[in-house]
N, C-alpha and C positions, 0 to 999 in steps of 0.2 A: 310555468308562466307566472304564478303567484310570487315565486322567488325573484324573478326578474323585475316584477313590478315593485317589490319591496326594496330591491337594490336601487331602482330609479328614484323612488321616494326618498330614500336615505341620502342619495347623492344630491338631490335638490335641496334637502334640508341642510346638508353640509355647506352647499354653495351659498345659501341664504345666510347661514351663520357666519361664514367668512366675510361676507359683505357687511353684515351688521357690525362686526367688530372693527371694521375699517372706517365706519362712518359714525358721526354723532347723531343725536336725536333729530337734529335739524336737516339731516341728509347731506351735510358737508363732511369732508374727511375730518377725523378727530383732531389733527394738528392744524386745521384751517385757520384758527384764530392767530396762530403764530406766524402765518405767512405775511409777506410784505403786501402793501396795497396792490401793487401790480400783479403779484402772484394770485391774489384773491380774485382780481378782475379776470385774469387769464383763465382761471379755473371755471368761473361762471360763464365766460364767453364760450368755452368748450362745451358746456352742458345746457345752455339756455339761449333763447332768442334775444336779439338786441334790445327789444323793449324791456324784457325781464332783467337784462344786465343793467340798463339805466335805472330801473326801480331798485335793484340790489344796491347799486352805488349810492344813490340818494338816501335810501333807508339806512344803509350801514353808516354813512357819514352823519346821519341824524341820530344814530344810536338806537334805531328802532329794530335792529336785528339782534336778538338775545345772544350775547357772548361774541358777536362779530362786529368789527368796527373798521371803517375806513378812516385813517388818521389825516390824510392829506388829499382832499377832494381833487385838487388840480392834477396830482400825479395819477390818480385812478382814472379821471376823465381823459387825460392825455393818452394814457395807454389804450383805452377803448377806442378813441377817435383815430389813433395812429394805426391800430390793427384792424379796424373795420374799413370797408370800401363800399362804394356804390350804394345800393338800396339798404344794405345793413347799416351803413353809416347814417343814412338819412333816417332810418327807423330809430336808431339810438338817439340821435340829436332831437328828433321830434318828441320822443317820450321824455327825455331828460328836460327839455324846455317846458313841456306841459307840467311835469311834476314840480319844477321850480316856481312856476306861476301859481300853483295850487297851495303852496305852503304858507304858513303864517309868518308874521314878522319875527317871532321868536326863533322859528326854524331857519329863517333866512340868516339870522345872526349866527346861529350854530354853524350853518354851512359856510358863512363868511370866515369864521374862525378855522374851518377845515381847509379852506382854499390856500391861504398863506401867500397869495400873489396879488390879491386885490389891494387897492389904495385905501388905507383905513380912514383917510381924511374925507374922501368923496363917498365912501360907502353909506354912511348914515344920511348924508344929504340926498343922495340919489334914491335911497330907500324911501325917504320921506316924500320926495317929489313924485315918485311912482306909486305911492300907496293909495292915492285917491283913485287911480285907475282900478285898483283891486277892489276898493270899496264899491265903486260903481258896477263893475263886472259881477261881483258876488251879491250885489244888492244888500250890503251889510247895513244893519240898523246902527243907531248911535250907541246902543248897548253893546253890540258886537264889536264895534270899533274901540270902545272904551276898554273892553276886556283884552283885545289883542294888544293895544298899546300898553296896558298895565303889565301883561305877560312879557312884552318886549322889554319894558323898563326893568323888570325883575331879572330877566336873563342877561341884560347888559351889565348888571351888578355894578362893579367899580368902574366900568367903562362908561362914565357919564358923558364923555365927549361925543361918543357915537349916538347916545340917546338925544343929546341936545341938538346934534346935527340933523337927526331924524325929525325932531320937532320943528326945526327951522324949515326944512324941506316940505313937511306936510302942511304947515300953516301957510307957507308961500303958495303951494298948490291950491289951497282953499281960497286964498285971496284972488288968485288968477281966475278961478272957476266960479267965483261968487254969483255972477249973474247968468251962469250957464245951467248945467244940470246937476249940480251938487244939491243933496237934500238939505233943506233949511235947518232941520234939527241937528244935522252933522256939522254944518257950517257954524251955527251958533254955539254948539257945545265945544268945538275944538279950535276955533279961530284964535283963542287966547291960551291955547295949551302951553304949559310950561314943563 
């Protein structure tokens, strides 16, 4: 009886060892980073729920997954949305949309560069026009807004056109909302943003 128990324990240990050798510390296969964007998404779809897949796609596109990256967000998202149906598709879209609404200006710029299908001319303008909604929803202070805009300017780097378009959109949104519910401190601090 003791002999059989010893064999069972040894077999379990060997099974665990075999699995450990095939996976990295993150729980993904060792060669996962070498897979294409669609292969990465396909793997995560087989092993996770749709909302987890959405989180993986966004976090990997933002470079928040150590050693794992989605290079072209449009390809990864297209694969997930083509291969999910019904409630799973709804769950994926709902979580993906929620995550995109939560991210900072800098992270939106990073995602924009991972999509490769967006119109670069309208991106900055639309981002600026929509930013005031985020400021209100998150109840951001003038200091919070200043930090986000400065981080965004830095991440734009040499892409000064996108930053200028953002400023144009944001200041226009402030002008349109002046007598509505924009905080006075935010209006006064950023209406002449350059």
